[in-house]
C-alpha positions in Angstrom: -2.4 55.1 -22.2 0.3 53.5 -24.2 2.5 53.0 -21.1 -0.4 51.6 -19.3 -1.2 49.1 -21.8 2.3 47.9 -22.2 2.9 48.0 -17.7 -0.1 45.3 -18.1 0.9 43.5 -21.1 4.3 42.7 -19.0 2.4 42.4 -15.6 0.4 39.3 -17.4 3.3 37.8 -19.1 5.1 38.0 -15.8 1.9 36.3 -14.4 1.4 33.8 -16.8 5.3 32.9 -16.7 4.7 32.5 -12.7 1.7 30.2 -13.3 4.0 27.7 -15.8 6.6 27.6 -13.3 4.0 26.5 -10.4 2.2 24.2 -12.7 5.5 22.3 -14.1 6.5 22.0 -9.9 3.1 20.3 -9.5 3.5 18.2 -12.8 7.1 17.0 -11.7 5.9 16.3 -8.2 3.2 14.2 -9.6 5.5 12.3 -12.2 8.0 12.1 -9.1 10.7 13.8 -11.2 12.1 14.8 -7.8 15.1 12.4 -7.2 15.1 10.2 -4.4 18.5 9.7 -2.8 18.1 6.1 -0.6 19.2 3.6 -2.5 17.2 0.9 -0.4 13.8 2.9 -1.2 15.3 3.3 -5.1 15.8 -0.9 -5.1 12.7 -1.5 -3.1 9.5 -2.5 -5.3 6.7 -0.9 -4.0 3.2 -2.1 -3.6 4.5 -5.6 -5.4 1.4 -7.3 -3.7 -1.3 -5.0 -5.5 0.3 -5.2 -8.6 0.4 -8.8 -8.9 -3.5 -9.2 -8.1 -5.3 -8.0 -11.3 -8.2 -6.9 -8.7 -6.5 -3.9 -8.1 -6.3 -1.5 -11.5 -2.7 -0.7 -12.3 -3.4 3.0 -13.0 -4.9 3.0 -9.3 -1.8 1.2 -7.8 0.5 3.3 -9.7 -1.4 6.4 -8.3 -0.9 4.7 -4.7 3.0 3.9 -5.6 3.6 7.7 -6.7 2.2 8.9 -3.2 4.6 6.5 -1.6 7.5 7.6 -3.4 6.5 11.4 -2.9 6.3 10.4 0.8 10.0 9.3 0.6 10.9 12.6 -1.3 9.2 14.8 1.7 10.9 13.1 4.4 14.3 13.7 2.6 13.3 17.3 2.2 12.0 17.7 5.7 14.5 15.2 7.6 12.1 14.7 10.5 13.7 14.4 13.6 11.2 12.8 15.6 8.2 10.3 15.1 5.5 13.2 15.4 7.4 14.7 12.8 7.2 11.4 10.5 4.0 11.0 11.3 2.6 14.4 10.0 4.1 13.2 6.8 2.6 9.5 6.7 -0.8 10.7 7.6 -0.6 13.4 4.8 0.3 10.4 2.4 -2.4 8.1 4.3 -4.9 11.1 3.3 -4.0 10.9 -0.3 -4.4 7.5 -0.6 -7.9 7.7 1.0 -8.5 10.2 -1.6 -8.3 7.2 -4.0 -11.2 5.4 -2.8 -13.9 6.3 -4.7 -12.0 5.9 -7.8 -11.0 2.3 -6.8 -15.1 1.8 -6.2 -15.6 3.3 -9.8 -13.0 0.3 -11.3 -14.7 -2.5 -9.6 -12.1 -2.4 -6.9 -11.3 -1.1 -3.7 -8.8 -0.9 -0.7 -9.6 -3.8 1.2 -7.4 -6.2 3.6 -4.7 -7.5 1.1 -4.5 -3.7 -0.3 -4.4 -2.6 3.3 -1.7 -5.0 4.5 0.5 -4.4 1.3 0.3 -0.6 2.0 1.0 -1.2 5.8 4.1 -2.8 4.7 5.5 -0.4 2.7 4.6 2.4 5.2 6.8 0.3 7.5 9.6 -0.2 5.0 9.8 3.5 4.4 9.9 4.5 8.0 12.7 1.7 8.7 14.7 2.6 5.9 14.8 6.6 7.2 16.0 5.1 10.5 12.6 5.1 12.2 10.8 2.3 14.6 7.4 3.6 14.1 4.2 2.1 15.2 3.0 0.9 11.8 -1.0 1.6 13.2 0.3 5.2 13.9 2.2 5.7 10.4 -1.5 5.1 8.9 -3.7 5.9 11.3 -5.7 8.9 9.4 -6.5 5.6 7.2 -10.2 4.8 6.0 -9.4 1.8 4.3 
């Protein structure tokens, strides 16, 4: 009986440690602790047009910026070789921004014309920084804003 209890305790400890490792990875991703290598990306001020407009809550613009930075990390990690592969990554990021719409509404804001243009410009900047001549509308084709 003691041996079984010992083995269950060890299994539980390993499981907890594994969960902590996954949680840290997710936290690192959300906090963008993964290093971006592109100097043009590192030197770019994302979403400046939204940051300069008080209509957009800074903490929500920060969330959009993290999504864009994580897109850059995904591009560097996956090295898309075609526009279709790039579009798969940008559509995923666009969907993440879609998920922020309700939060914008709850904070008396929305992803409206100015924000759409600002976001589209940064999606285009990212695609060009990584050597793609992409259609801007296709980059954000899954947008709901």
